[in-house]
Each structure stands twice: as C-alpha cells, then as structure tokens.
All heavy atoms as an XYZ file, in Angstrom:
718
protein
N      25.359     28.346    -86.021
C      24.536     27.845    -84.963
C      24.522     28.825    -83.791
O      25.562     29.249    -83.334
C      25.117     26.538    -84.488
C      24.096     25.488    -84.607
S      24.832     23.929    -84.610
C      24.803     23.243    -83.245
N      23.342     29.104    -83.364
C      23.197     30.011    -82.238
C      22.803     29.180    -81.023
O      21.825     28.439    -81.056
C      22.125     31.077    -82.517
C      22.529     31.884    -83.732
C      21.933     31.958    -81.314
C      21.487     32.862    -84.172
N      23.544     29.298    -80.016
C      23.258     28.546    -78.791
C      22.276     29.347    -77.945
O      22.440     30.544    -77.748
C      24.529     28.296    -78.009
N      21.298     28.665    -77.510
C      20.270     29.310    -76.695
C      20.450     28.817    -75.264
O      20.245     27.650    -74.984
C      18.895     28.962    -77.245
S      17.594     29.893    -76.445
N      20.871     29.671    -74.416
C      21.097     29.300    -73.017
C      19.914     29.778    -72.178
O      19.930     30.876    -71.654
C      22.397     29.916    -72.494
C      23.607     29.323    -73.171
O      23.540     28.185    -73.613
N      24.681     30.082    -73.249
N      18.898     28.935    -72.088
C      17.743     29.269    -71.254
C      17.889     28.544    -69.932
O      18.207     27.366    -69.892
C      16.438     28.836    -71.918
C      16.035     29.707    -73.056
C      14.646     29.330    -73.510
C      14.175     30.235    -74.609
N      12.821     29.917    -75.048
N      17.628     29.218    -68.880
C      17.673     28.624    -67.556
C      16.230     28.468    -67.095
O      15.477     29.432    -67.027
C      18.464     29.510    -66.565
C      18.437     28.910    -65.169
C      19.865     29.713    -67.074
N      15.844     27.221    -66.828
C      14.475     26.961    -66.379
C      14.459     26.911    -64.859
O      15.148     26.104    -64.234
C      13.964     25.632    -66.943
C      13.653     25.713    -68.409
C      14.509     25.164    -69.360
C      12.505     26.336    -68.848
C      14.233     25.239    -70.698
C      12.202     26.430    -70.195
C      13.066     25.879    -71.107
O      12.780     25.965    -72.446
N      13.688     27.742    -64.292
C      13.519     27.770    -62.847
C      12.309     26.895    -62.497
O      11.418     26.676    -63.325
C      13.269     29.207    -62.377
C      14.408     30.151    -62.720
S      15.966     29.697    -61.948
C      15.648     30.142    -60.284
N      12.267     26.383    -61.271
C      11.132     25.540    -60.876
C       9.786     26.247    -61.014
O       8.794     25.640    -61.374
C      11.421     25.206    -59.416
C      12.884     25.375    -59.256
C      13.281     26.445    -60.241
N       9.741     27.536    -60.761
C       8.478     28.249    -60.883
C       8.057     28.448    -62.332
O       6.893     28.707    -62.622
C       8.530     29.583    -60.132
C       9.580     30.524    -60.720
O      10.466     30.033    -61.424
O       9.484     31.731    -60.447
N       8.968     28.284    -63.269
C       8.627     28.402    -64.688
C       7.704     27.265    -65.105
O       6.737     27.479    -65.844
C       9.904     28.374    -65.553
O      10.803     29.343    -65.073
C       9.588     28.663    -66.995
N       7.978     26.060    -64.615
C       7.123     24.917    -64.922
C       5.707     25.161    -64.399
O       4.719     24.889    -65.065
C       7.681     23.630    -64.314
C       6.796     22.438    -64.499
C       6.743     21.783    -65.714
C       5.978     21.996    -63.466
C       5.913     20.698    -65.898
C       5.149     20.924    -63.636
C       5.112     20.261    -64.856
N       5.633     25.673    -63.190
C       4.322     25.925    -62.592
C       3.577     26.990    -63.385
O       2.381     26.857    -63.642
C       4.477     26.333    -61.105
C       5.027     25.152    -60.308
C       3.155     26.791    -60.520
C       5.374     25.475    -58.871
N       4.253     28.020    -63.793
C       3.609     29.087    -64.563
C       3.129     28.580    -65.920
O       2.049     28.946    -66.380
C       4.568     30.262    -64.760
C       4.813     31.062    -63.514
C       5.807     32.173    -63.792
C       6.151     32.903    -62.511
N       7.200     33.907    -62.719
N       3.920     27.751    -66.568
C       3.561     27.271    -67.897
C       2.490     26.178    -67.858
O       1.766     25.996    -68.823
C       4.806     26.736    -68.625
C       5.767     27.849    -68.964
O       5.386     29.008    -69.045
N       7.023     27.490    -69.143
N       2.428     25.428    -66.795
C       1.482     24.308    -66.699
C       0.574     24.455    -65.479
O       0.377     23.521    -64.710
C       2.261     22.989    -66.615
C       3.114     22.776    -67.836
O       2.633     22.875    -68.949
N       4.395     22.509    -67.626
N       0.023     25.614    -65.327
C      -0.791     25.915    -64.151
C      -2.015     25.014    -64.068
O      -2.373     24.536    -62.984
C      -1.206     27.390    -64.166
C      -1.894     27.898    -62.904
C      -0.949     27.763    -61.716
C      -2.310     29.349    -63.074
N      -2.656     24.722    -65.179
C      -3.868     23.886    -65.151
C      -3.544     22.461    -64.700
O      -4.319     21.842    -63.963
C      -4.544     23.866    -66.514
O      -3.700     23.268    -67.477
N      -2.386     21.951    -65.103
C      -1.981     20.605    -64.684
C      -1.715     20.582    -63.181
O      -2.140     19.668    -62.476
C      -0.734     20.138    -65.466
C      -1.072     19.963    -66.947
C      -0.182     18.849    -64.884
C       0.132     19.694    -67.822
N      -1.048     21.587    -62.680
C      -0.738     21.659    -61.257
C      -2.023     21.775    -60.440
O      -2.199     21.096    -59.420
C       0.222     22.836    -60.968
C       0.408     23.044    -59.480
C       1.549     22.615    -61.662
N      -2.931     22.621    -60.875
C      -4.213     22.779    -60.168
C      -5.000     21.484    -60.209
O      -5.591     21.078    -59.201
C      -5.017     23.957    -60.759
C      -4.314     25.280    -60.422
C      -6.444     23.960    -60.245
C      -4.926     26.489    -61.082
N      -4.994     20.804    -61.339
C      -5.700     19.517    -61.448
C      -5.097     18.492    -60.502
O      -5.825     17.732    -59.851
C      -5.634     18.982    -62.875
O      -6.261     19.863    -63.758
N      -3.775     18.462    -60.402
C      -3.104     17.526    -59.494
C      -3.459     17.828    -58.042
O      -3.769     16.920    -57.261
C      -1.588     17.595    -59.701
C      -0.822     16.689    -58.797
C      -0.824     15.313    -59.013
C      -0.120     17.190    -57.715
C      -0.126     14.463    -58.172
C       0.576     16.350    -56.869
C       0.572     14.980    -57.094
N      -3.443     19.089    -57.667
C      -3.790     19.470    -56.297
C      -5.243     19.123    -56.003
O      -5.571     18.610    -54.930
C      -3.509     20.971    -56.068
C      -1.998     21.218    -56.097
C      -4.110     21.456    -54.761
C      -1.608     22.680    -56.089
N      -6.131     19.368    -56.951
C      -7.545     19.032    -56.760
C      -7.738     17.525    -56.631
O      -8.546     17.059    -55.812
C      -8.371     19.572    -57.920
N      -6.989     16.747    -57.417
C      -7.095     15.288    -57.340
C      -6.623     14.777    -55.985
O      -7.251     13.895    -55.386
C      -6.299     14.638    -58.470
N      -5.530     15.331    -55.466
C      -5.025     14.929    -54.153
C      -6.033     15.298    -53.071
O      -6.318     14.498    -52.165
C      -3.647     15.585    -53.870
C      -3.241     15.407    -52.422
C      -2.600     15.007    -54.804
N      -6.609     16.475    -53.146
C      -7.611     16.903    -52.178
C      -8.849     16.011    -52.239
O      -9.380     15.592    -51.204
C      -7.995     18.363    -52.432
C      -9.015     18.876    -51.473
C      -8.669     19.199    -50.166
C     -10.331     19.036    -51.877
C      -9.618     19.666    -49.280
C     -11.285     19.506    -50.993
C     -10.932     19.831    -49.694
N      -9.298     15.689    -53.444
C     -10.475     14.818    -53.601
C     -10.189     13.423    -53.063
O     -11.036     12.815    -52.388
C     -10.881     14.751    -55.070
N      -9.007     12.895    -53.334
C      -8.648     11.565    -52.828
C      -8.619     11.566    -51.303
O      -9.093     10.627    -50.659
C      -7.294     11.131    -53.385
N      -8.095     12.612    -50.700
C      -8.081     12.722    -49.243
C      -9.484     12.808    -48.668
O      -9.793     12.194    -47.645
N     -10.343     13.549    -49.324
C     -11.736     13.667    -48.866
C     -12.461     12.334    -48.958
O     -13.186     11.946    -48.032
C     -12.478     14.712    -49.699
O     -11.883     15.972    -49.548
N     -12.275     11.646    -50.055
C     -12.927     10.339    -50.232
C     -12.402      9.349    -49.192
O     -13.171      8.594    -48.593
C     -12.700      9.825    -51.665
C     -13.476     10.692    -52.655
C     -13.108      8.365    -51.800
C     -13.152     10.427    -54.103
N     -11.104      9.358    -48.961
C     -10.522      8.457    -47.959
C     -11.092      8.739    -46.577
O     -11.430      7.821    -45.831
C      -9.001      8.597    -47.945
C      -8.338      7.749    -46.900
C      -8.205      6.387    -47.086
C      -7.868      8.324    -45.728
C      -7.604      5.591    -46.115
C      -7.258      7.541    -44.753
C      -7.134      6.169    -44.951
N     -11.210     10.007    -46.220
C     -11.746     10.346    -44.895
C     -13.206      9.937    -44.777
O     -13.651      9.500    -43.709
C     -11.575     11.836    -44.606
O     -12.394     12.613    -45.461
N     -13.979     10.059    -45.851
C     -15.383      9.628    -45.824
C     -15.481      8.120    -45.615
O     -16.291      7.643    -44.820
C     -16.096     10.017    -47.119
C     -16.512     11.456    -47.176
C     -17.549     11.801    -46.128
O     -18.488     11.009    -45.896
O     -17.413     12.880    -45.534
N     -14.665      7.356    -46.327
C     -14.685      5.903    -46.164
C     -14.244      5.505    -44.751
O     -14.799      4.583    -44.159
C     -13.813      5.207    -47.202
C     -14.487      5.032    -48.528
C     -13.916      5.542    -49.680
C     -15.684      4.347    -48.627
C     -14.537      5.378    -50.909
C     -16.313      4.181    -49.844
C     -15.734      4.696    -50.985
N     -13.281      6.211    -44.206
C     -12.833      5.930    -42.848
C     -13.953      6.226    -41.849
O     -14.188      5.449    -40.926
C     -11.585      6.767    -42.510
O     -10.580      6.495    -43.489
C     -11.053      6.430    -41.141
N     -14.647      7.326    -42.046
C     -15.760      7.673    -41.155
C     -16.876      6.638    -41.255
O     -17.453      6.229    -40.238
C     -16.284      9.066    -41.494
N     -17.180      6.192    -42.468
C     -18.213      5.164    -42.647
C     -17.802      3.850    -41.993
O     -18.626      3.158    -41.389
C     -18.495      4.950    -44.132
C     -19.288      6.051    -44.825
C     -19.340      5.784    -46.327
C     -20.676      6.160    -44.256
N     -16.541      3.508    -42.108
C     -16.034      2.280    -41.490
C     -16.165      2.347    -39.974
O     -16.618      1.387    -39.340
C     -14.572      2.074    -41.891
C     -13.931      0.843    -41.315
C     -12.482      0.770    -41.773
C     -11.677     -0.054    -40.807
N     -10.250      0.015    -41.091
N     -15.791      3.478    -39.386
C     -15.918      3.646    -37.937
C     -17.376      3.573    -37.498
O     -17.700      2.964    -36.482
C     -15.304      4.980    -37.496
C     -13.790      5.002    -37.651
O     -13.194      3.903    -37.742
O     -13.221      6.104    -37.682
N     -18.247      4.195    -38.272
C     -19.676      4.161    -37.945
C     -20.224      2.745    -38.045
O     -21.017      2.311    -37.206
C     -20.441      5.096    -38.883
C     -21.890      5.271    -38.503
C     -22.580      6.309    -39.367
O     -21.894      7.107    -40.035
O     -23.822      6.307    -39.372
N     -19.780      2.004    -39.028
C     -20.220      0.621    -39.191
C     -19.760     -0.237    -38.017
O     -20.527     -1.067    -37.514
C     -19.689      0.052    -40.508
C     -20.197     -1.317    -40.931
C     -21.709     -1.294    -41.112
C     -19.536     -1.741    -42.222
N     -18.530     -0.033    -37.561
C     -18.041     -0.770    -36.394
C     -18.870     -0.432    -35.154
O     -19.208     -1.317    -34.362
C     -16.567     -0.466    -36.129
C     -15.638     -1.183    -37.040
N     -15.505     -2.558    -37.038
C     -14.795     -0.736    -37.997
C     -14.619     -2.916    -37.946
N     -14.174     -1.825    -38.552
N     -19.209      0.841    -34.993
C     -20.019      1.260    -33.855
C     -21.396      0.612    -33.906
O     -21.899      0.115    -32.883
C     -20.154      2.785    -33.839
C     -21.031      3.376    -32.739
C     -20.399      3.129    -31.378
C     -21.227      4.855    -32.977
N     -21.994      0.561    -35.082
C     -23.309     -0.055    -35.231
C     -23.244     -1.546    -34.912
O     -24.121     -2.089    -34.235
C     -23.860      0.189    -36.654
C     -24.241      1.660    -36.811
C     -25.056     -0.704    -36.952
C     -24.589      2.070    -38.217
N     -22.189     -2.223    -35.361
C     -22.036     -3.652    -35.059
C     -21.884     -3.883    -33.561
O     -22.462     -4.821    -33.010
C     -20.830     -4.237    -35.800
C     -21.129     -4.613    -37.213
N     -21.906     -5.689    -37.550
C     -20.758     -4.038    -38.387
C     -21.998     -5.767    -38.865
N     -21.316     -4.770    -39.394
N     -21.116     -3.047    -32.893
C     -20.942     -3.198    -31.449
C     -22.264     -3.001    -30.717
O     -22.607     -3.768    -29.814
C     -19.904     -2.193    -30.939
C     -18.488     -2.526    -31.349
C     -17.511     -1.438    -30.952
O     -17.919     -0.455    -30.299
O     -16.325     -1.569    -31.314
N     -23.027     -1.983    -31.115
C     -24.321     -1.738    -30.469
C     -25.285     -2.878    -30.751
O     -26.054     -3.280    -29.871
C     -24.893     -0.409    -30.947
C     -24.094      0.778    -30.435
C     -24.578      2.085    -30.986
N     -25.932      2.363    -30.528
C     -26.702      3.295    -31.052
N     -26.248      4.034    -32.043
N     -27.906      3.504    -30.592
N     -25.245     -3.414    -31.958
C     -26.112     -4.529    -32.307
C     -25.747     -5.764    -31.494
O     -26.636     -6.481    -31.007
C     -26.014     -4.832    -33.802
C     -26.915     -5.923    -34.354
C     -28.383     -5.559    -34.137
C     -26.641     -6.133    -35.823
N     -24.457     -6.011    -31.321
C     -24.026     -7.146    -30.505
C     -24.522     -7.012    -29.068
O     -24.977     -7.981    -28.462
C     -22.499     -7.279    -30.522
C     -21.966     -7.761    -31.863
O     -22.766     -8.306    -32.655
O     -20.758     -7.586    -32.114
N     -24.444     -5.803    -28.526
C     -24.941     -5.568    -27.168
C     -26.443     -5.836    -27.081
O     -26.918     -6.423    -26.108
C     -24.637     -4.141    -26.729
C     -23.170     -3.864    -26.492
C     -22.885     -2.400    -26.193
O     -23.847     -1.606    -26.108
O     -21.705     -2.054    -26.056
N     -27.175     -5.417    -28.092
C     -28.627     -5.630    -28.087
C     -28.960     -7.122    -28.196
O     -29.888     -7.599    -27.551
C     -29.280     -4.846    -29.217
C     -29.275     -3.364    -28.954
C     -29.895     -2.574    -30.084
C     -29.813     -1.093    -29.760
N     -30.423     -0.264    -30.773
N     -28.198     -7.840    -28.995
C     -28.431     -9.284    -29.131
C     -28.175     -9.982    -27.800
O     -28.943    -10.856    -27.388
C     -27.552     -9.867    -30.257
C     -28.064     -9.397    -31.614
C     -27.525    -11.387    -30.198
C     -27.165     -9.749    -32.778
N     -27.112     -9.594    -27.111
C     -26.807    -10.188    -25.801
C     -27.928     -9.883    -24.812
O     -28.365    -10.758    -24.059
C     -25.443     -9.669    -25.284
C     -24.319    -10.265    -26.139
C     -25.246    -10.018    -23.815
C     -22.959     -9.636    -25.880
N     -28.433     -8.659    -24.829
C     -29.523     -8.280    -23.933
C     -30.784     -9.086    -24.242
O     -31.462     -9.569    -23.324
C     -29.817     -6.771    -24.068
O     -28.614     -6.043    -23.795
C     -30.907     -6.337    -23.108
N     -31.092     -9.262    -25.518
C     -32.274    -10.041    -25.905
C     -32.130    -11.485    -25.459
O     -33.083    -12.096    -24.961
C     -32.502     -9.937    -27.429
C     -32.987     -8.539    -27.793
C     -33.509    -10.987    -27.897
C     -33.038     -8.260    -29.270
N     -30.939    -12.058    -25.594
C     -30.714    -13.437    -25.133
C     -30.924    -13.561    -23.630
O     -31.539    -14.529    -23.156
C     -29.299    -13.903    -25.494
C     -29.139    -14.223    -26.963
O     -30.169    -14.442    -27.635
O     -27.986    -14.256    -27.429
N     -30.428    -12.584    -22.865
C     -30.619    -12.615    -21.414
C     -32.104    -12.529    -21.060
O     -32.577    -13.241    -20.167
C     -29.851    -11.469    -20.751
C     -28.361    -11.659    -20.738
C     -27.679    -10.466    -20.096
C     -26.168    -10.614    -20.111
N     -25.500     -9.427    -19.538
N     -32.832    -11.677    -21.755
C     -34.270    -11.526    -21.481
C     -35.012    -12.804    -21.834
O     -35.921    -13.236    -21.104
C     -34.833    -10.303    -22.243
C     -34.270     -9.016    -21.641
C     -36.356    -10.289    -22.201
C     -34.597     -7.767    -22.432
N     -34.646    -13.446    -22.947
C     -35.281    -14.708    -23.322
C     -35.049    -15.781    -22.259
O     -35.964    -16.535    -21.921
C     -34.758    -15.199    -24.670
C     -35.332    -14.471    -25.857
C     -34.780    -14.989    -27.176
O     -33.769    -15.740    -27.169
O     -35.358    -14.654    -28.210
N     -33.846    -15.849    -21.720
C     -33.560    -16.821    -20.662
C     -34.384    -16.538    -19.407
O     -34.904    -17.469    -18.780
C     -32.071    -16.819    -20.324
C     -31.149    -17.465    -21.348
C     -29.684    -17.268    -20.957
C     -31.462    -18.941    -21.484
N     -34.519    -15.269    -19.069
C     -35.341    -14.918    -17.905
C     -36.796    -15.304    -18.133
O     -37.463    -15.818    -17.226
C     -35.239    -13.417    -17.620
C     -33.904    -13.030    -17.026
C     -33.774    -11.554    -16.801
N     -34.814    -11.066    -15.906
C     -35.111     -9.780    -15.760
N     -34.475     -8.874    -16.455
N     -36.057     -9.411    -14.921
N     -37.300    -15.076    -19.334
C     -38.687    -15.440    -19.653
C     -38.866    -16.946    -19.560
O     -39.862    -17.437    -19.004
C     -39.093    -14.912    -21.048
C     -39.207    -13.384    -21.006
C     -40.395    -15.542    -21.525
C     -39.408    -12.749    -22.361
N     -37.917    -17.709    -20.107
C     -38.016    -19.168    -20.029
C     -38.010    -19.657    -18.583
O     -38.791    -20.545    -18.217
C     -36.868    -19.817    -20.804
C     -36.985    -19.779    -22.326
C     -35.711    -20.321    -22.962
C     -38.182    -20.572    -22.791
N     -37.153    -19.078    -17.751
C     -37.127    -19.463    -16.337
C     -38.436    -19.114    -15.637
O     -38.949    -19.905    -14.833
C     -35.951    -18.810    -15.622
C     -34.628    -19.431    -16.008
O     -34.581    -20.598    -16.384
N     -33.561    -18.658    -15.914
N     -38.993    -17.962    -15.946
C     -40.285    -17.582    -15.351
C     -41.402    -18.524    -15.805
O     -42.273    -18.900    -15.006
C     -40.636    -16.137    -15.706
C     -39.803    -15.057    -15.022
C     -40.124    -13.685    -15.603
C     -40.060    -15.063    -13.527
N     -41.381    -18.891    -17.096
C     -42.397    -19.823    -17.592
C     -42.256    -21.183    -16.926
O     -43.261    -21.823    -16.581
C     -42.293    -19.965    -19.111
C     -42.800    -18.756    -19.865
C     -42.608    -18.868    -21.363
O     -41.848    -19.758    -21.816
O     -43.212    -18.062    -22.089
N     -41.029    -21.638    -16.714
C     -40.816    -22.918    -16.027
C     -41.362    -22.860    -14.607
O     -42.044    -23.786    -14.148
C     -39.334    -23.277    -15.997
C     -38.769    -23.724    -17.315
C     -37.267    -23.998    -17.182
C     -36.640    -24.324    -18.502
N     -35.184    -24.532    -18.382
N     -41.068    -21.788    -13.888
C     -41.569    -21.634    -12.526
C     -43.090    -21.569    -12.501
O     -43.742    -22.163    -11.630
C     -40.979    -20.384    -11.877
C     -39.531    -20.513    -11.523
C     -39.006    -19.240    -10.896
C     -37.517    -19.359    -10.607
N     -36.974    -18.123    -10.038
N     -43.667    -20.863    -13.450
C     -45.118    -20.747    -13.527
C     -45.761    -22.104    -13.770
O     -46.755    -22.467    -13.110
C     -45.508    -19.762    -14.637
C     -46.993    -19.477    -14.816
C     -47.539    -18.765    -13.591
C     -47.228    -18.653    -16.062
N     -45.209    -22.883    -14.688
C     -45.753    -24.216    -14.969
C     -45.574    -25.143    -13.764
O     -46.447    -25.951    -13.467
C     -45.080    -24.821    -16.209
C     -45.507    -24.182    -17.501
C     -46.990    -24.306    -17.773
O     -47.572    -25.382    -17.517
O     -47.580    -23.304    -18.228
N     -44.468    -25.011    -13.071
C     -44.244    -25.824    -11.873
C     -45.300    -25.496    -10.820
O     -45.912    -26.385    -10.231
C     -42.840    -25.574    -11.317
C     -42.608    -26.230     -9.986
C     -42.350    -27.591     -9.903
C     -42.668    -25.489     -8.806
C     -42.145    -28.196     -8.679
C     -42.467    -26.082     -7.584
C     -42.210    -27.443     -7.520
O     -42.014    -28.042     -6.300
N     -45.529    -24.206    -10.579
C     -46.523    -23.806     -9.583
C     -47.926    -24.225    -10.003
O     -48.736    -24.648     -9.180
C     -46.454    -22.295     -9.350
C     -45.211    -21.858     -8.612
C     -45.102    -20.352     -8.474
O     -46.016    -19.637     -8.930
O     -44.097    -19.891     -7.911
N     -48.223    -24.098    -11.297
C     -49.532    -24.517    -11.799
C     -49.722    -26.023    -11.572
O     -50.779    -26.475    -11.113
C     -49.665    -24.192    -13.283
C     -51.052    -24.494    -13.833
C     -51.186    -24.119    -15.299
N     -51.098    -22.665    -15.423
C     -50.614    -22.018    -16.470
N     -50.140    -22.698    -17.497
N     -50.578    -20.713    -16.515
N     -48.718    -26.826    -11.888
C     -48.799    -28.266    -11.671
C     -48.909    -28.606    -10.204
O     -49.652    -29.522     -9.807
N     -48.174    -27.873     -9.372
C     -48.242    -28.104     -7.929
C     -49.642    -27.810     -7.398
O     -50.202    -28.602     -6.627
C     -47.204    -27.228     -7.215
C     -47.082    -27.398     -5.709
C     -46.558    -28.797     -5.401
C     -46.174    -26.329     -5.136
N     -50.242    -26.714     -7.822
C     -51.589    -26.358     -7.357
C     -52.617    -27.374     -7.861
O     -53.533    -27.748     -7.113
C     -51.967    -24.949     -7.816
C     -51.213    -23.805     -7.129
C     -51.566    -22.467     -7.780
C     -51.492    -23.789     -5.650
N     -52.495    -27.817     -9.121
C     -53.432    -28.810     -9.659
C     -53.255    -30.130     -8.915
O     -54.232    -30.830     -8.627
C     -53.212    -29.017    -11.156
C     -53.706    -27.851    -11.988
C     -53.460    -28.041    -13.466
O     -53.002    -29.152    -13.875
O     -53.668    -27.105    -14.237
N     -52.032    -30.493     -8.583
C     -51.780    -31.705     -7.821
C     -52.391    -31.636     -6.439
O     -52.944    -32.628     -5.937
N     -52.329    -30.508     -5.790
C     -52.928    -30.352     -4.463
C     -54.450    -30.437     -4.537
O     -55.088    -30.994     -3.649
C     -52.506    -29.021     -3.834
C     -51.086    -29.030     -3.320
C     -50.753    -27.708     -2.651
C     -49.347    -27.703     -2.126
N     -49.007    -26.436     -1.464
N     -55.032    -29.909     -5.642
C     -56.495    -29.980     -5.794
C     -56.936    -31.423     -5.952
O     -57.953    -31.833     -5.387
C     -56.951    -29.162     -7.003
C     -56.930    -27.680     -6.791
C     -57.420    -26.980     -8.041
C     -57.303    -25.479     -7.919
N     -57.713    -24.779     -9.139
N     -56.187    -32.194     -6.726
C     -56.531    -33.583     -6.959
C     -56.430    -34.360     -5.654
O     -57.282    -35.187     -5.328
C     -55.639    -34.202     -8.046
C     -55.943    -33.559     -9.395
C     -55.811    -35.698     -8.119
C     -55.013    -33.979    -10.517
N     -55.411    -34.119     -4.861
C     -55.229    -34.839     -3.596
C     -56.338    -34.481     -2.617
O     -56.859    -35.355     -1.921
C     -53.835    -34.518     -2.980
C     -52.757    -35.128     -3.873
C     -53.712    -35.028     -1.568
C     -51.352    -34.787     -3.433
N     -56.775    -33.235     -2.556
C     -57.811    -32.840     -1.607
C     -59.185    -33.374     -2.026
O     -60.024    -33.607     -1.193
C     -57.882    -31.306     -1.482
O     -58.080    -30.723     -2.768
C     -56.623    -30.778     -0.854
N     -59.404    -33.646     -3.325
C     -60.684    -34.189     -3.788
C     -60.806    -35.656     -3.442
O     -61.888    -36.163     -3.255
C     -60.836    -33.999     -5.298
C     -61.127    -32.584     -5.690
C     -61.367    -32.492     -7.179
C     -61.642    -31.058     -7.594
N     -61.835    -30.951     -9.039
N     -59.731    -36.366     -3.405
C     -59.767    -37.801     -3.169
C     -60.015    -38.083     -1.761
O     -60.587    -37.969     -0.896
C     -58.430    -38.456     -3.560
C     -58.401    -39.928     -3.198
C     -58.159    -38.244     -5.014
C-alpha cells in the first residue's frame, strides 16, 4: 500500500471548481441587484401613494369650497328673488 499524502490548500478548491465559484458569485450579485430593484420600486410606490393622498385631500378641500360657494350663491339668489316679490306686492 502506498500512502498518498496530498495537502489540499483552500485555493486548490477554487482552481479546480472555478465555474462553480463564478456561478455562485454571479448568483449573489444577481440576487443583490434584484433585491435593490424591488426596494427601489417599493420606495417609489410609497412616494406615489403619499402624493396621491395629498391630491385626494386637496380635491376634498376644493369640493367643500365649491359647495360653500354654491350655498352662498343660492342664498343670495333666493334673497334677491324674495326682495323682487316683496317690491311687486
């Protein structure tokens, strides 16, 4: 029996399995890129929701102002018609 005393160094694994190591590094890089894209999309979606909420609040305020103006207009119209009726009698 012949004993074979081979010493495996850490760089030996890398040299022998270079394609596996490169594939692993590429997979980690791709996963990081995909994660950053999803994070960016999430942040953008939150920003869009905040801007939309602000626009909805602004539209509600404008609708209330329009309703108040319409109420005042109808009040003045009724007041003027009432004065016309009183002056005719």
